[in-house]
C-alpha positions in Angstrom: 42.7 8.6 0.8 39.0 9.3 1.1 36.6 7.4 -1.2 34.9 9.6 -3.7 31.2 10.4 -3.3 28.4 10.4 -5.9 28.7 14.2 -5.8 32.2 14.1 -7.4 30.7 12.4 -10.5 27.4 14.4 -10.8 29.2 17.7 -10.2 26.6 20.1 -11.6 28.4 23.4 -11.4 29.7 23.2 -15.0 31.6 26.5 -14.6 34.1 24.9 -12.2 34.7 21.6 -14.2 38.3 21.1 -15.3 39.4 20.0 -18.7 40.0 16.4 -17.8 36.4 16.1 -16.5 35.0 17.6 -19.7 37.1 15.3 -21.9 36.0 12.2 -20.0 32.3 13.0 -19.6 31.3 15.3 -22.4 28.5 13.7 -24.5 28.3 15.0 -28.0 24.8 15.7 -29.1 25.0 18.5 -31.7 28.2 18.6 -33.7 26.7 21.4 -35.7 26.5 23.7 -32.6 30.1 23.0 -31.7 31.1 24.0 -35.3 29.0 27.1 -35.0 30.7 28.1 -31.8 34.1 27.8 -33.5 33.2 29.6 -36.8 33.8 33.3 -37.7 30.1 34.5 -37.1 28.8 36.4 -34.1 26.1 34.4 -32.2 23.5 34.8 -29.5 23.5 31.3 -27.9 20.1 31.0 -26.3 18.7 28.4 -24.0 17.0 28.0 -20.5 18.9 27.5 -17.3 20.9 24.3 -17.0 20.3 23.1 -20.6 24.0 22.7 -21.4 25.2 26.1 -22.9 28.3 26.3 -20.6 29.4 22.7 -21.3 29.1 23.2 -25.0 31.1 26.5 -24.8 33.8 24.9 -22.6 34.1 21.9 -24.9 34.3 24.2 -28.0 37.2 26.1 -26.3 38.9 22.8 -25.5 38.5 21.7 -29.1 40.2 24.9 -30.3 43.0 24.4 -27.9 43.7 20.8 -28.9 43.7 21.8 -32.6 45.6 25.0 -32.2 48.7 23.7 -34.0 46.6 22.9 -37.1 44.0 25.7 -37.3 45.5 28.6 -35.3 42.1 29.4 -33.8 42.4 30.8 -30.3 39.2 29.9 -28.4 38.7 31.6 -25.0 36.0 30.8 -22.6 35.2 33.7 -20.3 33.0 33.8 -17.2 31.8 37.2 -15.8 30.6 35.7 -12.5 32.2 38.4 -10.4 30.7 41.4 -12.3 28.2 42.1 -9.6 31.0 43.4 -7.3 31.5 46.4 -9.7 28.1 47.7 -8.7 29.5 48.9 -5.4 31.7 51.6 -7.2 29.8 54.9 -7.5 29.9 56.7 -10.9 30.7 60.4 -10.1 32.1 61.5 -13.4 32.5 60.2 -17.0 36.3 59.8 -16.8 36.3 56.0 -16.8 33.7 53.2 -16.7 34.7 50.5 -14.2 32.4 48.0 -15.8 34.0 48.3 -19.3 37.5 48.5 -17.8 36.9 45.3 -15.9 35.1 43.6 -18.8 37.9 44.3 -21.3 40.6 43.6 -18.7 38.9 40.2 -17.9 38.8 39.3 -21.6 42.4 40.4 -22.1 43.7 38.4 -19.1 42.0 35.2 -20.3 43.4 35.7 -23.8 46.9 36.2 -22.4 46.5 33.2 -20.2 45.5 31.0 -23.1 48.4 32.2 -25.3 51.0 31.6 -22.5 49.6 28.1 -22.0 49.7 27.3 -25.7 53.2 28.8 -26.1 53.2 29.4 -29.8 56.7 29.5 -31.6 56.9 33.2 -31.6 55.9 33.6 -27.9 58.7 36.2 -27.5 56.5 38.7 -29.3 54.2 38.7 -26.3 57.0 40.1 -24.2 57.5 42.9 -26.8 53.8 43.6 -27.0 53.2 43.7 -23.2 56.4 45.7 -22.4 55.1 48.4 -24.6 52.0 48.6 -22.4 53.5 48.2 -19.0 56.8 50.1 -19.6 59.2 47.3 -18.8 62.0 45.7 -20.8 61.5 43.3 -23.6 63.1 40.5 -21.7 60.8 40.8 -18.8 58.6 37.7 -18.1 55.2 37.8 -19.8 53.8 36.0 -16.8 54.6 39.0 -14.7 52.8 41.3 -17.0 49.8 39.0 -17.0 49.9 39.0 -13.2 49.9 42.9 -13.1 46.7 42.8 -15.2 45.2 40.2 -12.9 45.8 42.3 -9.9 44.2 45.3 -11.5 41.1 43.2 -12.4 41.1 42.0 -8.7 41.3 45.6 -7.5 38.3 46.6 -9.5 36.4 43.6 -8.1 37.4 43.8 -4.5 39.5 46.9 -3.9 38.7 49.8 -1.6 37.3 52.0 -4.5 34.4 54.2 -3.5 33.9 55.9 -6.8 35.2 55.8 -10.4 37.3 59.0 -10.2 40.4 57.3 -8.8 40.4 54.3 -11.1 42.9 55.8 -13.6 45.3 56.3 -10.8 45.2 52.7 -9.8 45.8 51.2 -13.2 49.3 49.5 -13.7 50.1 51.9 -16.6 48.7 54.8 -18.7 48.9 52.6 -21.8 46.8 49.9 -20.3 44.2 52.5 -19.3 44.0 53.7 -22.9 43.4 50.2 -24.2 40.7 49.4 -21.6 39.1 52.8 -21.8 38.0 52.4 -25.4 36.4 49.5 -27.2 38.1 50.7 -30.4 41.6 50.7 -28.8 40.9 47.3 -27.2 39.8 45.8 -30.6 43.0 47.3 -32.2 45.1 45.6 -29.5 43.4 42.2 -30.2 44.1 42.7 -33.9 47.8 43.2 -33.1 47.8 40.0 -31.1 46.2 38.1 -34.0 48.9 39.5 -36.3 51.8 38.7 -33.8 50.8 35.0 -33.6 49.5 34.5 -37.1 46.0 33.5 -35.8 43.2 32.8 -38.1 40.8 34.3 -35.5 40.1 34.8 -31.8 36.9 33.3 -30.6 35.5 34.8 -27.4 33.0 32.5 -25.7 31.1 34.7 -23.2 29.3 32.6 -20.7 26.1 33.7 -19.0 27.0 37.4 -19.5 23.4 38.3 -20.0 22.4 36.8 -16.7 25.1 37.8 -14.3 25.2 41.4 -15.5 22.8 43.8 -14.0 20.2 45.4 -16.3 22.3 48.4 -17.0 25.5 46.4 -17.4 23.8 44.2 -20.0 23.1 47.2 -22.2 26.7 48.3 -22.0 27.9 44.8 -22.7 25.9 44.3 -25.9 27.0 47.7 -27.2 30.6 46.6 -26.5 29.9 43.2 -28.0 28.7 44.8 -31.2 31.8 47.0 -31.4 34.1 43.9 -31.5 32.6 42.6 -34.7 35.4 41.7 -37.1 36.2 38.9 -39.6 39.0 37.8 -37.2 37.2 38.3 -33.9 34.2 36.0 -33.4 32.0 36.6 -30.3 29.5 34.1 -28.9 27.4 34.9 -25.9 25.2 32.6 -23.9 21.8 34.2 -23.0 18.5 33.1 -21.4 15.2 33.5 -23.3 13.3 36.6 -22.7 15.0 38.4 -19.8 18.0 39.8 -21.6 18.3 43.6 -22.0 20.1 44.1 -25.4 19.8 47.9 -25.1 19.0 50.5 -27.8 22.0 49.8 -30.1 22.0 46.0 -30.5 19.6 44.1 -32.6 19.3 40.3 -32.4 19.6 38.7 -35.9 21.3 41.8 -37.3 24.2 42.3 -35.0 24.5 38.6 -34.1 22.8 35.5 -35.4 20.6 33.4 -33.1 21.6 29.9 -32.0 19.1 28.1 -29.8 19.2 24.9 -27.7 15.8 23.2 -27.8 14.6 20.1 -26.0 11.5 18.0 -26.1 10.4 15.2 -23.7 8.7 13.5 -26.6 11.8 13.5 -28.8 13.6 10.1 -28.3 17.0 11.5 -29.3 16.7 14.3 -26.7 15.8 11.8 -23.9 18.7 9.4 -25.0 21.1 12.3 -24.8 20.3 12.9 -21.1 20.4 9.2 -20.5 23.9 8.9 -21.9 25.2 11.8 -19.7 23.8 10.0 -16.7 25.2 6.6 -17.8 28.7 7.8 -18.2 28.9 9.5 -14.8 26.9 7.0 -12.7 28.7 4.0 -14.2 32.0 5.6 -13.4 31.0 5.9 -9.8 29.1 2.6 -9.2 27.9 0.1 -11.8 25.5 -1.2 -9.3 23.7 2.2 -9.1 23.3 2.2 -12.8 22.0 -1.4 -12.8 19.3 -0.5 -10.3 18.3 2.6 -12.2 17.9 0.7 -15.4 16.5 -2.7 -14.4 13.1 -1.2 -14.9 13.4 1.2 -17.9 10.4 3.2 -16.6 12.7 4.5 -13.8 15.5 5.9 -15.8 13.1 7.1 -18.6 11.0 9.0 -16.1 14.1 10.7 -14.6 15.4 11.6 -18.1 12.1 13.0 -19.3 11.7 15.0 -16.1 15.0 16.6 -16.6 13.4 18.7 -19.4 16.8 18.8 -21.0 18.6 19.9 -17.8 21.1 17.3 -16.7 21.5 19.1 -13.4 17.9 18.4 -12.5 18.3 14.7 -13.3 21.5 14.7 -11.1 19.5 16.2 -8.2 16.8 13.5 -8.5 19.4 10.8 -8.3 21.2 12.6 -5.5 17.9 12.6 -3.5 17.4 8.9 -4.3 20.8 8.1 -2.7 20.1 10.3 0.3 16.9 8.4 0.9 18.9 5.1 0.9 17.1 3.4 -2.1 20.3 2.2 -3.6 20.9 -0.1 -0.6 17.7 -1.9 -1.4 17.3 -4.5 -4.1 15.0 -2.4 -6.3 13.9 1.2 -6.6 10.1 1.7 -6.4 8.7 4.0 -9.1 6.8 5.9 -6.4 10.0 6.7 -4.6 11.3 8.2 -7.9 8.2 10.3 -8.2 8.7 11.5 -4.5 12.3 12.6 -5.4 11.1 14.4 -8.5 8.5 16.2 -6.4 11.1 17.1 -3.8 13.6 18.5 -6.3 10.7 20.4 -8.1 9.8 22.0 -4.7 13.4 23.2 -4.5 13.1 24.6 -8.0 10.0 26.5 -7.0 11.8 27.9 -3.9 14.6 29.0 -6.2 12.1 30.6 -8.6 10.7 32.6 -5.7 14.1 34.0 -4.8 14.5 35.3 -8.4 12.7 38.5 -7.3 15.7 39.3 -5.1 17.9 39.4 -8.1 15.6 40.3 -11.0 14.1 43.2 -9.1 12.6 44.7 -12.3 10.5 41.5 -12.7 9.4 41.2 -9.0 5.7 41.5 -9.7 5.9 39.3 -12.8 7.7 36.5 -10.8 5.1 36.6 -8.0 2.2 36.5 -10.4 3.8 33.9 -12.6 4.1 31.4 -9.7 0.5 32.1 -8.6 -0.7 31.7 -12.1 1.1 28.4 -12.6 0.1 26.8 -9.2 -3.4 28.1 -8.8 -4.7 28.1 -12.4 -2.6 26.4 -15.1 -1.6 23.3 -13.2 -5.1 22.5 -11.7 -6.8 23.3 -15.0 -4.4 20.9 -16.9 -4.9 18.2 -14.4 -8.7 18.4 -14.7 -8.4 18.6 -18.5 -6.4 15.4 -18.6 -8.7 13.6 -16.2 -11.6 14.3 -18.6 -9.6 13.3 -21.6 -8.4 10.1 -19.9 -12.0 9.1 -19.0 -13.1 9.8 -22.6 -10.1 7.8 -24.0 -8.8 10.8 -25.8 -5.2 12.1 -26.2 -3.6 13.9 -23.3 -2.1 17.4 -23.0 1.2 18.6 -21.6 0.6 22.3 -22.0 -1.7 24.9 -23.5 -2.0 27.4 -26.4 -1.6 31.1 -25.5 -2.7 33.9 -27.8 0.0 36.0 -29.1 -1.9 39.1 -27.8 -1.7 37.9 -24.2 2.0 37.0 -24.6 2.9 40.3 -26.2 1.0 42.2 -23.5 2.8 40.6 -20.5 5.8 38.8 -22.0 7.9 39.1 -18.9 5.5 36.9 -16.9 6.1 33.9 -19.3 9.8 34.8 -19.9 10.7 34.3 -16.2 9.0 30.9 -16.2 10.8 30.0 -19.4 14.2 31.3 -18.0 13.8 28.9 -15.0 12.9 26.0 -17.3 9.4 25.7 -15.8 7.8 26.2 -19.2 9.0 25.8 -22.7 7.6 28.2 -25.3 7.3 27.3 -29.0 7.4 30.6 -30.7 6.0 29.3 -34.0 2.7 31.1 -34.5 -0.2 28.7 -35.0 -3.7 29.5 -35.9 -6.1 29.1 -33.0 -9.2 29.9 -35.0 -11.3 33.1 -35.7 -8.2 34.8 -37.2 -6.2 34.6 -34.0 -2.8 33.1 -33.4 -1.1 31.5 -30.5 2.1 29.9 -29.2 2.2 26.4 -27.7 3.5 26.3 -24.1 4.8 23.1 -22.6 5.0 22.5 -18.8 8.2 21.1 -17.4 7.6 17.3 -17.3 8.6 17.2 -13.6 5.4 19.2 -13.0 3.3 16.8 -15.1 4.5 13.8 -13.0 4.6 15.5 -9.6 1.1 17.1 -9.9 -0.5 13.9 -11.4 -1.2 15.6 -14.7 0.6 12.6 -16.3 0.3 9.5 -14.1 3.0 7.2 -15.6 5.6 7.0 -18.4 3.2 5.2 -20.7 1.0 8.3 -20.8 3.8 10.4 -22.4 3.1 8.6 -25.6 -0.5 9.7 -25.5 0.3 13.4 -25.4 -0.9 15.5 -28.3 -0.1 19.1 -29.3 -3.0 19.3 -31.7 -5.0 22.5 -31.0 -8.2 20.6 -30.6 -6.6 18.4 -27.9 -5.3 21.3 -25.8 -6.7 24.2 -23.8 -6.4 27.7 -25.3 -6.2 31.0 -23.4 -6.7 34.5 -24.7 -7.4 37.9 -23.4 -11.0 36.9 -22.9 -9.9 34.5 -20.2 -10.6 36.5 -17.1 -7.4 35.7 -15.2 -5.3 36.9 -18.2 -7.4 40.0 -18.8 -6.7 40.9 -15.1 -3.0 40.2 -15.3 -2.7 42.4 -18.4 -4.4 45.2 -16.6 -2.3 45.0 -13.5 1.1 44.2 -14.9 1.0 46.7 -17.7 1.4 49.5 -15.1 4.9 50.7 -15.7 7.1 53.1 -13.7 6.7 56.6 -14.9 9.5 59.2 -15.0 8.7 62.9 -14.6 10.3 66.1 -15.8 12.2 67.9 -13.0 10.5 71.1 -13.9 7.4 71.1 -11.6 5.5 73.4 -14.1 6.0 70.8 -16.9 3.5 68.0 -17.2 5.7 65.6 -19.3 6.0 62.1 -18.1 7.3 58.8 -19.8 8.1 55.2 -19.1 10.9 55.3 -21.6 14.2 55.2 -19.7 16.2 56.5 -22.7 14.9 60.1 -22.1 17.6 62.0 -20.2 16.1 65.4 -20.9 12.5 66.6 -21.3 11.5 67.0 -25.0 9.0 69.7 -24.0 11.1 72.1 -21.8 14.6 70.7 -21.9 14.9 70.1 -18.1 16.4 66.9 -16.8 14.2 63.8 -16.4 14.1 62.5 -12.9 14.8 58.7 -12.8 15.0 57.0 -9.5 18.5 55.5 -8.9 17.7 52.0 -7.6 19.9 50.6 -4.8 22.7 48.6 -6.2 21.8 44.9 -6.7 25.2 44.0 -5.2 24.3 45.6 -1.9 20.8 44.1 -1.9 22.0 40.6 -2.4 24.9 40.9 0.1 22.5 41.8 2.8 20.3 38.7 2.4 20.3 36.1 5.1 22.3 32.9 4.7 18.9 31.1 5.0 18.6 31.8 1.2 21.6 29.6 0.3 20.9 26.2 -1.2 22.4 24.4 1.9 20.9 22.0 4.4 19.3 23.4 7.6 22.0 21.9 9.7 24.8 23.5 7.8 23.0 26.9 7.8 22.5 26.7 11.6 26.2 26.0 12.1 27.2 28.9 9.8 25.0 31.3 11.8 27.5 31.1 14.7 30.0 32.9 12.5 28.1 34.6 9.6 24.8 36.5 9.4 24.6 37.5 5.7 25.5 36.1 2.3 27.9 39.0 1.7 30.1 37.9 4.7 30.5 34.4 3.2 31.0 35.9 -0.3 34.0 37.9 1.0 35.4 35.0 3.0 38.1 32.6 1.9 37.6 28.8 2.2 39.9 28.7 5.2 37.8 31.5 6.9 34.6 29.5 6.4 36.0 26.3 8.0 34.8 25.4 11.5 33.8 22.4 13.4 32.0 19.9 11.1 32.7 22.2 8.2 36.0 21.4 6.6 37.5 21.4 3.1 34.7 19.9 1.0 31.8 21.5 2.8 33.5 24.9 3.1 34.0 24.9 -0.7 30.4 23.9 -1.2 29.3 26.8 1.0 31.6 29.2 -0.8 30.1 28.0 -4.2 26.6 28.4 -2.9 27.3 32.1 -2.0 28.9 32.7 -5.4 25.9 31.1 -7.2 23.5 33.2 -5.2 25.3 36.4 -6.0 25.6 35.5 -9.6 22.1 34.2 -9.9 
C-alpha cells in the first residue's frame, strides 16, 4: 500500500470531500451560522472564494442527517457544477427550458438519494409516490426510479441534444416532465414528500449556484429560488460578493435574508481558526511538519494571516514549502515562507487574469482591476507605509474609497473582492467635506509579498483610522479616467432602422417607441468558449501539460474524457484524477 502524501490531508477541493473527512477535520468556528443554515429561513450565504462556505454547508447537511431521527429535517447539499454543459442546447421554442428541467431534476435526485439512504420507517411510500410518476408498479424498487431520473439528468448534461424541442420526447415519463416543467408543480411534489415522511422541513443547500451558472442562468435560478419559498422548504444559496445576477424579480433582504462570512487578519479569533484547521490536518500527516511550522510562531502566524480567511491559500503555501524541501531541514527560514507566499500569490494573480475567459461580461473590469492594483494601489501603499514607518506612525493595510467612485464602477472592485484580493467593508464612513467612503483592505499576502508590511510584528501597527490611511475619490485622476472609460455600456438598438431608440437595459424585448423588436447580440455560449481553451490554462505543472499535449489539445477534450481515457505513461490514477478535477474546476470557474 502506498504511503499517503501531504496532498491527501490538505485536500482543498471541498466539493469532493467525503463525510468521514468532514467529520474528522471540520473545525467549528461559528455555531450560529450552522444553526442558520438549518433553520426555516431563506438565506443568501455570501463570502469570497475559498472562505469556507462549502465546508459549512456540507457540515450542516451532515448534522441534519445525523439528527434525522430526532428532528426530521432533511438537509440536502446540492452542487450545480455541471450546469455549464446545458449552454450547448439551443433554445428554438418555449416548449421546455432545459436549464430549469435540469435544475429541478438535480434537486429532486439529491433529495431522493438522501431519503433512500436514511430509510425512514415509511420508505414504502416512496415507491407509491415514484410509481405514480414513472408509470410502474408500487412494488418496483425506488432505486430503479431514482436511476431513471439520474439518466435523464445525465442526458440533459451530455446527451446528443441539439435544441430544446426534443427534450420532452426524451423524458422518462410525461408526469416527470410536468413536475420539472413548472416550479409550482415541483414545489407541490416536494410538499407531498414532506407529508409522506412527516418531515418538519426540507433544507436545500445550493452550493456556488451563483458562480457556476452563466449570467442568464443566474437570473432564472433566483426567480426559481424565490418560487420555492415555503415554511417547510428552506433554501440557502452560496454566492460571491458583487458579481451575482439576481435578475429583475429577486430582491436581496426581501426574498432571502443575507448571511455573510467575514474575516480580518487583525482578529485573533479569525487567525486562530485558520491555525486550528492547519493543525488538525498537518498533525494527522506528520507531527514533525507541525513542529517545524510552529517552533517559531512568526512562521505559522504569517501563513495564517496571509490566508485572508481562505484555508486553501494556506494549504498551497505549505504545499510549496514541502516542494522546496524545507521540511527536510532543521528549521524553516522566514524568508523561505515569504518566497512561498509570493509564489502562491503569483498563481492567484494568474488565476485572476483567466477570469475574463469566464466572466466575459466583466472582461474590461478584470483587466483594469489588475492594472490598478499592481501599478497604482500597491506601489502607493508601499510608499505610504515607508513614510509612516520613518515617522514612527501607524501603518496602513488598505485605503478609503469614496462611495461615488465605488457606485460608478462597482464591478471593478467586485471582481477583486470575489477573488479574495481585497476585502471591502461596506459600512459608510465619513471621509470629510460631506463625503463618505468604504474601507478596502488588501489581501495580507500582498502586504507581505510586496513589502508593504515587512514582518509579523508590523501587523499590530496597522490602523484603519481615516487620518492614517490614503483616501481616493473621483478627483483622483486614475479613478476619474476609469469611471469615464468603464461606464461605456453596450447599447441595444431598435430593429426598425427608421427608429432612433437605443438602450443599455437588457430587459427591453420590444421598442417602447415603435413596437419593433430590440436587437440584442446573442453572445457565444460560454460552454463553447471555455471548451476551446488550451490545456495550458489548467492549474497543472508544465511537465504534466506537455505530456497531455500528446493526446489532448483543448480543455473540452479532457472535460469529456473519463479517468481511464486520461491515463498514459507517467499519468496514472492519482494524476489522472487531478487532471480531470482541474478541467472540471476550470469549466466551473
